[in-house]
N, C-alpha and C positions, 0 to 999 in steps of 0.2 A: 039873500042880499049879500053881495060881495063887499068885503071890507077894503076900502081904498087905503093904500099905504102911502103916506105923504111925508113921514119922518125921514130925514136924511141923517147920515153919520154925524154931520156937524151939529145936529139938533140933540144928540145924545147928551145926557147930563155928564158933567165932569166927575170923575171918580178919583178918590185918593189913591196914590201909587207910592209904595215904599221905594227907597233907594236900593237898587239891585247891585250887589257887590260880589266880588270873587276874592278868594285868598288861597294860598298854598301852604301846606305843611311839607317842608323839604327836610327829611332826616338824612343825616350822614354821621356814622360813628358815634351814636348816642347824643348827637347835637342836632339842633334845628336852625335852619337859616332864617334870620330875622333882619329887620332894618331898624336903625335908629333914625328918627325923623323929627322935624320941628312941626308941631301942630298947635295953632293958636298961641304961638310964642313959647311953647313948652316942649322940651326934648322928651320924646316918648319912644317906646319900643313897640314894634308892630310886626306882623307877618307880612310878606310880600302880598299886597292886596290893593284893590282899587275898584272903580266903577265899570260896569258893563257899558260899552260904547254902542251906538246905533249900528245895526247890521252885523254885529260881532257875536260869535258863539260864546257861551260861558267858558268852554274849554280854552278857546284861543285867547280870551281875555285873561285867564289865569296865567297862561304862558307869557303873554305880553307884559302883564304887570310884574311878574317875577323878574323878567329880563330888565325892564325899565328901572326897577327899584334896587336891583342887586347886581346886575351884570352877569347873572347866571342863566345859562340856557338849560332848560329842564324838559323832562318828558313826563307827562301825567300818568300816574298809575291807576288811580281810582278816585271816586268821589267819597270824601269822608262824611259829609253831611250837609244839611241845609239848616241854617240857623236864622231865627227871627229875633231881633233885638231892638230895643228903644234906648237911645243914649240918654242918660240922666243929665248930662251936661247941656245938650242942645235940644232934646226932645225929638230929634230926627229918628225915623224908623227905618230899619234895614232888613233886607232879606239877603243873607250871605250864603253863597255856594262855596264850600271849602273842599279843595282837592288835595291829594297827596301827589308828590312828584319826586322823581329821581334827578339829582343834579348830574348834568352831562359834562359841561365845561364852563369855565369862568372866563369872562372877557374883562380883564382889569382896566382896559382903556375905554370901556363903555361909559358914556356920560349918564350918570344917575339922574332920576327925576328931581325937579326942584323940591327943596325941603328935605330930601333924603341926605343924611350926613354920611352914613356908611352902612354896609352889610356886616352882620356879625353872626357867629355860630355860638349858641348857648345850649347847655343841657337843660333838662326839665327842672331840676332843682334851682339852677341859676335864673330861669324864667320865673319860677314861683317866687323867688326871693326879690325879684324886680317888680312884683305885682303893683306897687304904687306908680310905677312908670309905664305900665302896659296901657296901650291906647284903648283897649276894650277887654272885657272879660271873655270875649270870643277866642282870643289867642290861646290861653291856657286850656279852655274848654275843648277846642278843636285838637290840640296836641294830645290831651287826655283821651279824646275819642279815638284818635289814631293809635295811641299806645294801648288802648283797650281792645284793639282789633277791629274797629269799625271800618269796613271796606265795602263800598257799593260799586258795582261796575260802571265804567264811564258811559256805557250805552243806556244807563238809567235816565240820562238826559238826552232828549232828541230834539231836533229842530226841523220844522217843516220848511220846505223850499219857499223862499220869499215869493210872494205873488200867488200862493196857493189860494184857490177860490174860497170865498167866505160870503156870508150874507151881508 
């Protein structure tokens, strides 16, 4: 007896989805590119980072977020790692793809995203000393991963062409 398939995609149960974000570690002369931003009324330090947008690749999201938040045009070198984290403040859960990038050129006239106060360059010791002001523990963790030599090829991440056949 043949099994009749009547379930449609809209009948599929809802599944929990974490927030997918990207970030960049941008080193230059023993310093790292960071941003000072206002989050929930508090001034914090973060890496250039943000959310993946629809139909965007992870790599292009990292380049876009870095430019929008710092005014720096960058070229990605490698994938540093993929981190999973739950915010103790909000309970939000994140999967973050952290890339390393080379700074190419700065556009000081570039309008920074809302909430971004400024871009700044800090060394690892200055970042660690600012730990109470870091937006998340992912910042220092990803810098330490990069300093420790973690480098994954950019082609570790692939994207199928939109519209590729599926069931």
